[in-house]
ZAPAVEX-943151 format. One record per residue (C-alpha): residue in three letters; z, y, x. Coordinates in pm, whole numbers, padded with zeros to 5 digits. Each point is the difference from the previous one (the first is absolute). Layout:
N
> r, pz, py, px
> ALA, Z, Y, X;
...
This chain:
687
> r, pz, py, px
> MET, -02928, -00141, 05074;
> ALA, 00348, -00096, -00125;
> ARG, 00246, -00133, 00253;
> HIS, 00151, -00348, -00034;
> LEU, 00276, -00208, 00163;
> HIS, 00033, 00011, 00380;
> GLY, 00224, -00151, 00271;
> GLY, -00100, -00364, -00054;
> HIS, -00055, -00059, 00374;
> GLU, 00376, 00006, 00071;
> LEU, 00059, -00272, -00257;
> VAL, -00269, -00226, 00145;
> ALA, 00148, 00025, 00352;
> HIS, 00309, -00206, -00085;
> LEU, -00123, -00189, -00304;
> ARG, -00032, -00346, 00159;
> ALA, 00338, 00005, 00179;
> SER, 00226, 00127, -00279;
> ALA, -00196, -00125, -00301;
> PRO, 00227, -00301, -00074;
> LEU, 00313, 00218, -00014;
> ALA, -00182, 00261, -00212;
> ASP, -00109, -00273, -00244;
> LEU, 00362, -00124, -00016;
> LEU, 00120, 00347, -00093;
> ARG, -00271, 00049, -00261;
> ALA, 00089, -00331, -00161;
> ALA, 00379, 00054, -00006;
> PRO, 00099, -00066, -00364;
> SER, 00355, 00141, 00024;
> LEU, 00223, 00223, 00206;
> PRO, 00159, -00289, 00197;
> ALA, -00346, -00130, 00090;
> ALA, -00106, 00349, 00113;
> ARG, 00314, 00039, 00210;
> ALA, -00062, -00341, 00161;
> ALA, -00358, 00097, 00086;
> HIS, 00131, 00332, 00132;
> ALA, 00240, -00185, 00230;
> ARG, -00280, -00217, 00136;
> ALA, -00207, 00313, 00060;
> LEU, 00283, 00165, 00197;
> LYS, 00023, -00305, 00231;
> SER, -00375, -00011, 00057;
> PRO, -00201, 00196, 00261;
> PHE, -00137, 00211, -00286;
> ALA, 00331, 00159, -00105;
> SER, -00123, 00351, 00076;
> GLU, -00360, -00050, -00114;
> THR, -00100, 00270, -00248;
> PHE, -00222, -00233, -00206;
> LEU, 00283, -00251, -00054;
> LEU, 00257, 00266, -00077;
> ASN, -00238, 00157, -00254;
> THR, -00023, -00339, -00171;
> LEU, 00381, -00022, 00000;
> VAL, 00025, 00346, -00163;
> SER, -00239, -00118, -00273;
> ALA, 00195, -00323, -00050;
> TYR, 00332, 00180, -00051;
> ALA, -00168, 00257, -00227;
> ARG, -00153, -00279, -00211;
> LEU, 00347, -00149, -00049;
> GLY, 00144, 00338, -00104;
> ARG, 00206, 00045, 00318;
> LEU, -00094, 00358, 00070;
> ARG, 00292, 00064, 00234;
> ASP, -00096, -00298, 00219;
> ALA, -00364, 00107, -00004;
> ARG, 00101, 00351, 00114;
> ARG, 00223, -00143, 00276;
> VAL, -00288, -00209, 00136;
> PHE, -00238, 00296, -00025;
> ASP, 00240, 00225, 00195;
> GLY, 00016, -00265, 00272;
> ILE, -00380, -00020, 00056;
> PRO, -00061, 00133, 00357;
> LEU, -00349, 00127, -00071;
> PRO, -00051, 00037, -00379;
> ASN, -00360, 00045, -00107;
> THR, -00161, 00097, -00327;
> PHE, 00036, -00355, -00129;
> SER, 00376, 00017, 00067;
> HIS, 00029, 00314, -00210;
> ASN, -00221, -00145, -00272;
> ALA, 00212, -00315, -00026;
> LEU, 00316, 00203, -00067;
> LEU, -00188, 00251, -00211;
> SER, -00125, -00279, -00227;
> ALA, 00360, -00118, -00037;
> TYR, 00109, 00348, -00110;
> ALA, -00289, 00006, -00247;
> ARG, 00088, -00342, -00143;
> LEU, 00373, 00068, -00032;
> GLY, -00031, 00352, -00144;
> ARG, 00124, 00220, 00285;
> PRO, -00235, 00302, -00021;
> GLY, 00211, 00235, 00215;
> GLU, 00021, -00240, 00295;
> ALA, -00369, -00086, -00040;
> ARG, -00101, 00365, 00024;
> ALA, 00222, 00061, 00306;
> LEU, -00140, -00311, 00174;
> PHE, -00358, 00102, -00075;
> ASP, 00059, 00340, 00161;
> ALA, 00118, -00185, 00314;
> ILE, -00318, -00207, 00038;
> PRO, -00207, 00136, 00292;
> GLU, -00331, -00111, -00147;
> PRO, 00022, -00106, -00365;
> ASP, -00280, -00222, -00124;
> GLN, -00131, -00105, -00337;
> CYS, 00288, -00245, -00056;
> SER, 00254, 00268, 00089;
> TYR, -00139, 00234, -00264;
> ASN, -00022, -00273, -00264;
> ALA, 00359, -00107, 00065;
> VAL, 00150, 00347, -00025;
> ILE, -00210, 00082, -00309;
> ALA, 00118, -00325, -00166;
> ALA, 00363, 00070, 00089;
> LEU, -00013, 00348, -00157;
> ALA, -00208, -00104, -00303;
> ARG, 00230, -00288, -00091;
> HIS, 00302, 00227, -00006;
> GLY, -00137, 00195, -00301;
> ARG, 00042, 00364, -00082;
> GLY, 00138, 00216, 00280;
> HIS, -00194, -00184, 00269;
> ALA, -00330, -00072, -00177;
> ALA, -00129, 00351, 00075;
> ASP, 00066, -00065, 00371;
> ALA, -00196, -00325, -00029;
> LEU, -00300, 00194, -00127;
> ARG, 00034, 00248, 00288;
> PHE, -00003, -00287, 00250;
> LEU, -00309, -00140, -00175;
> ALA, -00177, 00333, 00045;
> ALA, 00102, 00006, 00367;
> MET, -00129, -00356, 00046;
> HIS, -00332, 00093, -00155;
> ALA, -00017, 00317, 00214;
> ASP, 00063, -00213, 00315;
> ASP, -00310, -00200, -00095;
> PHE, 00178, -00331, -00063;
> ALA, -00170, -00228, -00248;
> LEU, 00183, -00027, -00334;
> ASN, 00029, -00364, -00103;
> ALA, 00125, -00173, -00316;
> TYR, 00361, 00031, 00123;
> SER, -00043, 00378, 00046;
> PHE, -00155, 00047, -00344;
> ALA, 00264, -00210, -00178;
> SER, 00286, 00196, 00160;
> ALA, -00170, 00334, -00071;
> LEU, -00061, -00084, -00367;
> SER, 00364, -00113, -00032;
> ALA, 00110, 00335, 00139;
> CYS, -00225, 00191, -00241;
> ALA, 00147, -00202, -00288;
> ALA, 00356, 00073, 00113;
> GLU, -00071, 00372, 00033;
> LYS, -00207, 00005, -00323;
> ASP, -00270, 00178, 00201;
> PRO, -00335, -00076, -00167;
> THR, -00183, 00263, 00209;
> THR, 00072, -00175, 00329;
> GLY, -00051, -00331, -00181;
> GLU, -00354, 00104, -00092;
> GLN, -00068, 00090, 00365;
> VAL, 00123, -00345, 00112;
> HIS, -00213, -00152, -00275;
> GLY, -00300, 00182, 00147;
> LEU, 00074, -00146, 00346;
> VAL, 00035, -00347, -00155;
> ALA, -00339, 00035, -00169;
> LYS, -00163, 00069, 00337;
> SER, 00180, -00285, 00177;
> PRO, -00069, -00375, 00015;
> HIS, 00303, -00047, -00228;
> ALA, -00160, 00159, -00307;
> GLU, -00021, -00338, -00179;
> ASP, 00328, -00142, 00130;
> VAL, 00199, -00128, -00301;
> HIS, 00336, 00099, 00158;
> ILE, -00114, 00356, 00069;
> GLY, -00148, 00019, -00351;
> SER, 00335, -00105, -00145;
> ALA, 00176, 00260, 00215;
> LEU, -00238, 00268, -00134;
> VAL, 00071, -00102, -00359;
> ASP, 00375, 00011, 00068;
> MET, -00028, 00340, 00170;
> TYR, -00185, 00159, -00296;
> ALA, 00239, -00169, -00241;
> LYS, 00308, 00148, 00172;
> CYS, -00172, 00339, 00019;
> GLU, -00034, -00018, -00383;
> ARG, -00383, -00020, 00011;
> PRO, -00079, -00299, -00227;
> GLU, -00367, 00093, -00039;
> ASP, -00056, -00006, 00379;
> ALA, 00199, -00323, 00028;
> ARG, -00225, -00162, -00262;
> ARG, -00312, 00133, 00174;
> VAL, 00105, -00165, 00331;
> PHE, 00094, -00322, -00180;
> ASP, -00335, -00023, -00183;
> ALA, -00190, 00053, 00329;
> MET, 00185, -00280, 00186;
> PRO, -00237, -00294, 00071;
> GLU, 00300, -00229, 00035;
> ARG, 00342, 00018, -00164;
> ASN, 00332, -00179, 00041;
> VAL, 00324, -00015, -00199;
> VAL, 00130, 00306, 00189;
> SER, -00305, 00202, -00118;
> TRP, 00060, -00092, -00363;
> ASN, 00373, 00062, 00031;
> SER, -00055, 00347, 00148;
> LEU, -00223, 00111, -00288;
> ILE, 00216, -00160, -00272;
> THR, 00306, 00175, 00144;
> CYS, -00201, 00324, 00019;
> TYR, -00074, -00006, -00372;
> GLU, 00355, -00108, -00087;
> GLN, 00145, 00296, 00189;
> ASN, -00264, 00266, -00063;
> GLY, -00167, -00104, -00326;
> PRO, -00177, -00072, -00213;
> VAL, 00257, -00282, -00010;
> VAL, -00209, -00217, -00232;
> GLU, -00259, -00029, 00279;
> ALA, 00255, -00201, 00200;
> LEU, -00001, -00267, -00269;
> VAL, -00381, 00005, -00027;
> LEU, -00029, -00038, 00378;
> PHE, 00252, -00285, -00004;
> VAL, -00223, -00195, -00237;
> GLU, -00304, 00076, 00216;
> MET, 00188, -00124, 00306;
> MET, 00075, -00336, -00161;
> ASP, -00355, -00029, -00133;
> SER, -00125, 00052, 00359;
> GLY, 00196, -00305, 00115;
> PHE, 00288, 00172, 00178;
> ILE, 00353, -00133, -00048;
> PRO, 00250, 00284, -00057;
> ASP, 00308, 00007, 00218;
> GLU, 00345, 00148, -00055;
> VAL, -00122, 00350, 00084;
> THR, -00279, -00024, -00258;
> LEU, 00230, -00127, -00273;
> ALA, 00272, 00258, 00073;
> SER, -00256, 00282, -00036;
> VAL, -00142, -00148, -00321;
> VAL, 00350, -00043, -00149;
> SER, 00075, 00364, 00089;
> ALA, -00323, 00101, -00173;
> CYS, 00111, -00193, -00309;
> ALA, 00333, 00187, 00015;
> GLY, -00179, 00335, 00019;
> LEU, -00216, -00088, -00301;
> ALA, 00285, -00176, -00187;
> THR, -00232, -00296, -00054;
> GLU, 00251, -00277, -00045;
> ARG, -00256, -00271, -00088;
> GLU, -00193, 00036, 00327;
> GLY, 00328, 00021, 00191;
> ARG, 00112, -00331, -00149;
> GLN, -00327, -00163, 00109;
> VAL, 00057, 00112, 00359;
> HIS, 00361, -00120, -00024;
> ALA, -00125, -00344, -00108;
> ARG, -00217, -00014, 00309;
> VAL, 00302, 00086, 00218;
> VAL, 00214, -00272, -00159;
> LYS, -00261, -00265, 00081;
> CYS, 00015, 00074, 00374;
> ASN, 00316, -00088, 00194;
> ARG, -00084, 00241, 00284;
> LEU, -00042, 00298, -00235;
> ARG, 00311, -00081, -00203;
> GLU, 00233, 00106, 00284;
> ASP, -00183, 00321, 00095;
> MET, 00244, 00291, -00043;
> VAL, -00262, 00275, -00031;
> LEU, -00184, -00192, -00271;
> ASN, 00322, -00074, -00188;
> ASN, 00099, 00367, 00022;
> ALA, -00337, 00090, -00155;
> LEU, 00054, -00253, -00282;
> VAL, 00346, 00137, -00081;
> ASP, -00142, 00353, -00004;
> MET, -00295, -00105, -00222;
> TYR, 00217, -00165, -00264;
> ALA, 00249, 00289, 00011;
> LYS, -00272, 00261, -00054;
> CYS, -00142, -00209, -00286;
> GLY, 00341, 00007, -00166;
> ARG, 00057, -00373, 00047;
> THR, 00346, 00012, 00158;
> TRP, 00075, -00366, -00077;
> GLU, -00305, -00120, 00195;
> ALA, 00077, 00248, 00279;
> ARG, 00354, -00136, 00019;
> CYS, -00131, -00361, 00020;
> VAL, -00218, 00087, 00303;
> PHE, 00282, 00203, 00150;
> ASP, 00256, -00284, -00034;
> SER, -00244, -00253, 00148;
> MET, -00051, 00199, 00320;
> ALA, 00157, -00168, 00306;
> SER, 00062, 00340, 00156;
> ARG, -00021, 00347, -00154;
> SER, -00063, 00344, 00137;
> VAL, 00091, 00346, -00121;
> VAL, -00356, 00017, -00141;
> SER, 00047, -00290, -00244;
> GLU, 00351, 00124, -00093;
> THR, -00131, 00350, -00074;
> SER, -00287, -00143, -00207;
> MET, 00248, -00208, -00203;
> LEU, 00221, 00304, -00045;
> THR, -00299, 00206, -00117;
> GLY, -00096, -00273, -00250;
> TYR, 00345, 00008, -00162;
> ALA, -00002, 00381, -00005;
> LYS, -00344, 00008, -00161;
> SER, 00108, -00238, -00275;
> ALA, 00313, 00215, -00062;
> ASP, 00228, -00284, 00115;
> VAL, 00238, 00226, 00188;
> GLU, 00263, -00273, 00032;
> GLY, -00249, -00234, 00169;
> ALA, -00108, 00280, 00233;
> GLN, 00364, 00067, 00092;
> VAL, 00056, -00367, 00084;
> VAL, -00302, -00014, 00232;
> PHE, 00101, 00329, 00164;
> SER, 00355, -00118, 00063;
> GLN, -00129, -00320, 00165;
> MET, -00234, 00180, 00238;
> VAL, 00111, -00023, 00364;
> GLU, -00227, 00285, 00107;
> LYS, -00034, 00281, -00255;
> ASN, -00286, 00238, 00081;
> VAL, -00039, 00336, -00170;
> ILE, -00267, -00145, -00233;
> ALA, 00258, -00243, -00145;
> TRP, 00249, 00286, -00052;
> ASN, -00271, 00208, -00168;
> VAL, -00106, -00282, -00233;
> LEU, 00356, -00059, -00125;
> ILE, 00071, 00372, -00037;
> ALA, -00321, 00033, -00203;
> ALA, 00093, -00305, -00212;
> TYR, 00333, 00158, -00091;
> ALA, -00149, 00346, -00064;
> GLN, -00281, -00133, -00220;
> ASN, 00216, -00231, -00210;
> GLY, 00267, 00240, -00117;
> GLU, 00254, -00067, 00274;
> GLU, -00022, 00334, 00172;
> GLU, 00363, -00003, 00118;
> GLU, -00061, -00327, 00185;
> ALA, -00311, 00149, 00160;
> LEU, 00206, 00292, 00133;
> ARG, 00278, -00229, 00123;
> LEU, -00259, -00207, 00186;
> PHE, -00141, 00314, 00159;
> ILE, 00351, 00085, 00127;
> ARG, 00023, -00351, 00152;
> LEU, -00339, 00048, 00164;
> LYS, 00117, 00321, 00168;
> ARG, 00329, -00162, 00112;
> GLU, -00188, -00289, 00161;
> SER, -00217, 00249, 00193;
> VAL, -00327, -00108, -00161;
> TRP, -00258, 00278, 00029;
> PRO, -00112, 00104, -00350;
> THR, -00370, 00051, -00079;
> HIS, -00190, 00217, -00246;
> TYR, 00017, -00282, -00251;
> THR, 00381, -00018, 00034;
> TYR, 00047, 00364, -00084;
> GLY, -00253, -00014, -00281;
> ASN, 00197, -00271, -00178;
> VAL, 00339, 00161, 00068;
> LEU, -00120, 00331, -00145;
> ASN, -00148, -00186, -00298;
> ALA, 00340, -00160, -00062;
> CYS, 00171, 00341, 00014;
> GLY, -00252, 00142, -00245;
> ASN, 00038, -00290, -00245;
> ILE, 00375, 00047, -00028;
> ALA, -00041, 00380, 00003;
> ASP, 00250, 00038, 00283;
> LEU, -00089, 00329, 00165;
> GLN, 00284, -00011, 00255;
> LEU, -00110, -00341, 00135;
> GLY, -00361, 00118, -00002;
> GLN, 00096, 00301, 00211;
> GLN, 00180, -00227, 00249;
> ALA, -00314, -00217, 00023;
> HIS, -00201, 00321, 00053;
> ALA, 00227, 00084, 00294;
> HIS, -00078, -00339, 00156;
> VAL, -00372, 00070, -00049;
> LEU, 00035, 00335, 00181;
> LYS, 00175, -00172, 00291;
> GLU, -00294, -00238, 00033;
> GLY, -00230, 00301, 00043;
> PHE, -00251, -00082, -00274;
> ARG, -00257, 00275, -00056;
> PHE, -00154, -00154, -00310;
> ASP, -00352, -00018, 00138;
> PHE, -00271, -00267, 00035;
> GLY, -00005, -00239, 00294;
> PRO, 00006, -00369, 00095;
> GLU, 00314, -00033, -00214;
> SER, -00044, 00288, -00239;
> ASP, 00330, 00167, -00076;
> VAL, -00157, 00178, -00299;
> PHE, 00155, -00299, -00178;
> VAL, 00348, 00124, 00092;
> GLY, -00083, 00357, -00104;
> ASN, -00125, -00125, -00336;
> SER, 00316, -00203, -00049;
> LEU, 00212, 00308, 00074;
> VAL, -00194, 00210, -00251;
> ASP, 00035, -00274, -00262;
> MET, 00371, -00042, 00066;
> TYR, 00076, 00371, -00039;
> LEU, -00203, 00028, -00319;
> LYS, 00166, -00310, -00152;
> THR, 00342, 00150, 00074;
> GLY, -00102, 00330, -00160;
> SER, -00003, 00197, 00325;
> ILE, -00350, 00139, -00049;
> ASP, 00032, 00286, 00249;
> ASP, 00104, -00237, 00283;
> GLY, -00292, -00229, -00087;
> ALA, -00236, 00298, 00009;
> LYS, 00133, 00103, 00344;
> VAL, -00075, -00345, 00141;
> PHE, -00343, 00003, -00164;
> GLU, -00092, 00340, 00144;
> ARG, 00117, -00096, 00351;
> MET, -00195, -00327, 00014;
> ALA, -00253, 00004, 00284;
> ALA, -00240, -00210, -00209;
> ARG, -00011, -00101, -00366;
> ASP, -00178, -00265, -00200;
> ASN, -00047, -00066, -00371;
> VAL, 00347, -00150, -00027;
> SER, 00152, 00326, 00132;
> TRP, -00177, 00210, -00262;
> ASN, 00071, -00247, -00281;
> ALA, 00371, -00015, 00082;
> MET, 00027, 00378, -00026;
> ILE, -00218, 00036, -00312;
> VAL, 00166, -00283, -00192;
> GLY, 00346, 00101, 00121;
> CYS, -00043, 00363, -00113;
> ALA, -00136, -00117, -00335;
> GLN, 00297, -00232, -00058;
> ASN, 00253, 00266, 00098;
> GLY, -00127, 00264, -00240;
> ARG, -00202, 00206, 00248;
> ALA, -00336, -00046, -00165;
> ARG, -00151, 00326, 00125;
> GLU, 00079, -00095, 00359;
> ALA, -00153, -00343, -00059;
> LEU, -00326, 00157, -00121;
> GLN, -00004, 00247, 00291;
> LEU, 00038, -00292, 00240;
> PHE, -00290, -00171, -00172;
> GLU, -00222, 00304, 00053;
> ARG, 00105, 00001, 00369;
> LEU, -00089, -00371, 00020;
> LEU, -00350, 00074, -00131;
> CYS, -00044, 00253, 00281;
> SER, 00116, -00248, 00266;
> LYS, -00191, -00292, 00154;
> GLU, 00176, -00246, -00232;
> SER, -00133, -00101, -00341;
> PRO, 00209, -00068, -00312;
> ASP, 00049, -00359, -00114;
> SER, 00132, -00156, -00320;
> VAL, 00365, 00063, 00098;
> THR, -00074, 00367, 00063;
> MET, -00146, 00040, -00346;
> ILE, 00302, -00169, -00160;
> GLY, 00218, 00264, 00164;
> VAL, -00230, 00282, -00113;
> LEU, -00018, -00122, -00362;
> SER, 00377, -00059, -00004;
> ALA, 00055, 00358, 00121;
> CYS, -00222, 00132, -00278;
> GLY, 00193, -00208, -00251;
> HIS, 00341, 00130, 00110;
> SER, -00122, 00360, -00017;
> GLY, -00202, -00026, -00321;
> LEU, -00323, 00097, 00178;
> VAL, -00231, -00169, -00250;
> GLU, -00327, 00169, 00095;
> GLU, 00060, -00053, 00371;
> GLY, 00088, -00364, -00065;
> ARG, -00324, -00055, -00195;
> ARG, -00199, 00163, 00280;
> TYR, 00165, -00206, 00275;
> PHE, -00044, -00321, -00200;
> GLN, -00369, 00071, -00045;
> SER, -00044, 00092, 00368;
> MET, 00128, -00340, 00110;
> THR, -00333, -00171, -00065;
> GLU, -00229, 00301, 00027;
> ASP, 00130, 00159, 00321;
> HIS, 00199, -00269, 00182;
> GLY, -00155, -00330, -00112;
> ILE, 00333, -00144, -00119;
> ALA, -00013, -00225, -00305;
> PRO, 00300, 00074, -00222;
> SER, 00252, -00289, -00014;
> ARG, 00253, -00085, -00270;
> ASP, 00254, 00220, 00177;
> HIS, -00227, 00302, -00018;
> TYR, -00053, -00055, -00374;
> THR, 00381, -00027, -00040;
> CYS, 00044, 00338, 00172;
> MET, -00262, 00159, -00228;
> ILE, 00159, -00151, -00311;
> ASP, 00340, 00132, 00111;
> LEU, -00151, 00345, 00065;
> LEU, -00188, 00019, -00334;
> GLY, 00286, -00159, -00191;
> ARG, 00257, 00249, 00127;
> ALA, -00235, 00282, -00106;
> GLY, -00045, -00151, -00349;
> HIS, -00369, -00096, 00029;
> LEU, 00067, -00338, -00161;
> LYS, -00346, -00037, -00153;
> GLU, -00156, 00041, 00344;
> VAL, 00252, -00254, 00133;
> GLU, -00106, -00251, -00269;
> ASP, -00369, 00043, 00088;
> LEU, 00071, -00030, 00371;
> ILE, 00189, -00331, -00052;
> LYS, -00275, -00145, -00216;
> ASN, -00267, 00090, 00261;
> MET, 00187, -00131, 00304;
> PRO, -00195, -00256, 00207;
> MET, 00313, -00214, 00042;
> GLU, 00285, -00124, -00221;
> PRO, 00297, 00237, -00023;
> ASP, 00330, -00125, 00142;
> SER, 00360, 00044, -00112;
> VAL, 00049, 00319, 00206;
> LEU, -00292, 00167, -00174;
> TRP, 00118, -00099, -00350;
> ALA, 00355, 00113, 00083;
> SER, -00134, 00339, 00110;
> LEU, -00188, 00032, -00330;
> LEU, 00308, -00103, -00201;
> GLY, 00210, 00263, 00177;
> ALA, -00259, 00266, -00085;
> CYS, -00011, -00113, -00364;
> ARG, 00378, 00031, -00022;
> LEU, -00017, 00348, 00151;
> HIS, -00264, 00115, -00249;
> LYS, 00123, -00215, -00292;
> ASN, -00327, -00188, -00045;
> VAL, 00128, -00311, -00180;
> GLU, -00335, -00170, -00058;
> LEU, -00112, 00011, 00362;
> GLY, 00355, -00080, 00118;
> GLU, 00008, -00317, -00210;
> TRP, -00336, -00104, 00151;
> ALA, 00134, 00050, 00353;
> ALA, 00330, -00178, -00080;
> GLY, -00189, -00295, -00153;
> LYS, -00203, -00041, 00318;
> LEU, 00321, 00011, 00208;
> PHE, 00160, -00268, -00217;
> GLU, -00303, -00222, 00069;
> ILE, -00003, 00060, 00378;
> ASP, 00376, -00014, 00070;
> PRO, 00198, -00120, -00307;
> GLU, 00325, -00030, 00203;
> ASN, 00004, 00366, 00105;
> SER, 00248, 00210, -00198;
> GLY, -00164, 00334, 00090;
> PRO, -00272, 00010, -00271;
> TYR, 00253, -00095, -00272;
> VAL, 00234, 00277, 00105;
> LEU, -00279, 00262, 00026;
> LEU, -00143, -00092, -00340;
> SER, 00346, -00011, -00158;
> ASN, 00086, 00343, 00142;
> MET, -00327, 00145, -00123;
> TYR, 00077, -00124, -00355;
> ALA, 00357, 00132, 00024;
> GLU, -00114, 00347, 00108;
> MET, -00223, 00009, -00311;
> GLY, 00277, -00126, -00229;
> LYS, -00173, -00336, -00075;
> TRP, 00319, -00203, 00001;
> THR, -00154, -00301, -00176;
> ASP, -00250, -00035, 00281;
> VAL, 00278, 00046, 00256;
> PHE, 00191, -00288, -00159;
> ARG, -00319, -00212, -00010;
> VAL, -00070, 00050, 00372;
> ARG, 00362, -00071, 00095;
> ARG, 00002, -00313, -00219;
> SER, -00328, -00117, 00159;
> MET, 00147, 00059, 00341;
> LYS, 00309, -00205, -00086;
> ASP, -00202, -00283, -00158;
> ARG, -00212, -00035, 00314;
> GLY, 00306, -00010, 00222;
> VAL, -00093, 00322, 00185;
> SER, 00299, 00187, 00137;
> LYS, 00010, 00348, 00141;
> GLN, 00085, 00018, 00370;
> PRO, 00323, 00195, 00053;
> GLY, -00021, 00341, 00163;
> CYS, 00084, 00012, 00369;
> SER, 00117, 00285, 00225;
> TRP, 00137, 00021, 00351;
> ILE, 00179, 00247, 00221;
> GLU, 00077, 00004, 00372;
> ILE, 00362, 00065, 00097;
> GLY, 00111, -00014, 00362;
> ARG, -00325, -00168, 00118;
> LYS, 00054, -00271, -00263;
> MET, -00234, -00042, -00294;
> ASN, 00169, -00059, -00338;
> VAL, -00215, -00145, -00279;
> PHE, 00096, 00026, -00371;
> LEU, -00144, -00166, -00307;
> ALA, 00044, 00132, -00354;
> ARG, 00315, -00148, -00165;
> ASP, 00107, -00168, 00321;
> ASN, 00378, -00033, -00018;
> ARG, 00036, -00202, 00323;
> HIS, -00081, 00262, 00264;
> PRO, 00306, 00068, 00220;
> CYS, -00060, 00376, -00012;
> ARG, -00034, 00010, -00379;
> ASN, 00332, 00167, -00074;
> GLU, -00039, 00268, 00269;
> ILE, -00349, 00087, -00123;
> HIS, 00116, -00001, -00361;
> ASP, 00277, 00247, 00080;
> THR, -00237, 00221, 00202;
> LEU, -00255, 00011, -00282;
> ARG, 00275, 00086, -00255;
> ILE, 00114, 00290, 00222;
> ILE, -00357, 00127, 00027;
> GLN, -00042, -00033, -00375;
> MET, 00323, 00197, -00071;
> GLU, -00099, 00269, 00252;
> MET, -00341, 00039, -00158;
> SER, 00161, 00031, -00345;
> ARG, 00235, 00268, 00134;
> MET, -00296, 00191, 00143;
> SER, -00184, -00021, -00336;
> ILE, -00293, -00188, 00152;
> ASP, -00297, -00051, -00226;
> ALA, 00085, -00254, -00272;
> GLU, -00308, -00211, 00067;
> ILE, 00094, -00041, 00372;
> ALA, 00356, -00087, -00090;
> ASN, -00120, -00255, -00252;
> CYS, -00224, -00160, 00265;
> LEU, 00297, -00017, 00239;
> ARG, 00217, -00162, -00267;
> ASN, -00269, -00259, -00062;
> TYR, -00028, -00065, 00375;
> CYS, 00377, -00048, 00024;
> SER, -00015, -00244, -00283;
> GLU, -00291, -00193, 00152;
> ALA, 00137, -00004, 00355;
> CYS, 00360, -00075, -00075;
> GLY, -00026, -00205, -00316;
């Protein structure tokens, strides 16, 4: 039979004599009142009585005066198990797991309360001590002490902290055999444990079997679905909760708002917000307001997010980061910069969001400058930081900066493998950066050394090789992909078809295009059709191109028609070229590209009347050709030049240099066509 509490005889011996003083200590509402009662106890005949001193330890512990409680405990002449339990409970309540464990080891004969107190102290401290809490629970069970509701609640909290569903199931089995099987608090703890162990089906099974539920039960399951999915079930459960007569609290509403953020369902989020506004108590809740800011930000409603943000009496780094993310998502980099500059505490997430905002909105230099600031302020970069920095280096095709970022990555010790925070993301970013800067061999080295790869890794290499003129290598990589555990996706097939187009592999392209649906279950998109039209058009199969366009399951876009127009110019097919140009005029009448291509095609065929007609049409519609642009890096400074730009400070120096090159080429009898091109360039660049 299980053992229970013992030692009650010692308490009864002095109960009548010291009871009034003990009651005074228990009722002390403040520290001065407790000290006054303590003074009276010291002057009484019971100053050294263990029972009274135990009560004094509990009183100081209840008021948060752990040092005073310990001083009284150390002065007890003959401490008993109750003395230890009183201080042990204080350690449990105030989160001192190390002291609780040391005190437990000093108890001569621990009882049920001793075990419960040390288990609670360790469980409440979270990961790092929760496993010890479960070991103490096993020892308590082995010592044949009865597990009560307090034991089960602490044990389930420890399982949740450790994300240990196996031990959680064992505790669940003990609960099912105990008198607490239908206890609503233990049921809620079970739902919470399965939720935090990412087992929503088991959480729902426990919830459905509960004969009685409370708000905590509903909150636990709603939060479970919000965090583990399916997220829409959180909203369904919220409606069921209200239909069952329960009034949602701030925890409920915060979880529901977070679910709305995850689903980007602005309408439902506004309804919850309206409920919050109607309740004064909820209006000031920081967690709930943080969730509302995050919801509006993720739904792209930065104005509404800003209204909630500005109305908050106090803000945390969570709300500031959500606001920053909202501006970044809506491409308002200036607004994001303002929020970032006003943040008192900048966590690495805030740095990452702003770096990403710069990198994704064409301000790569600012992204790199911000990364340098991050390093100077000793903020520890994450995988996401390096991914965005490498993306910025790739976008501006700056190989030297990319190599410097690679050196930082190596110092961090990333192996490019899967894990809790998969650094495959960093490896993929490195591969992409090297391929965008034209350093294919360096990208291939990173790819081959990656400890693990995903579809993004393969796609980066295949597409990169295709874009850099290494079509055969791209197709060889595709064959290796088919032999690996990964499967091709739509991006993979774009790279493969693009490689075939650049190499003129018409038969292979047809075969790969057909295999998309037959072998890989990938429905061709508009981009795949564009690749096929480019491939067939380059090879001169214009009739097949025409049939393919007419049989497409979707409307062609401007990229597709431009590809066809380029092929028609190459093969001098005026009729089909005019059809493609007409479609481009309809889709994008302000774009000068189709006019120029059509005009050049007429000029190459000597149709000068048509050339004049196209140019006149272009002028009448107010369409102007964008000037040519070139740039060169000199001394780590990028110089940008536009055609016929006479205002650039380096114009004269460049003009003189080009003239010298032109004269030298003439002296060396360079091919007349090359010399003519250079003369034209000099004329365009220098006016």
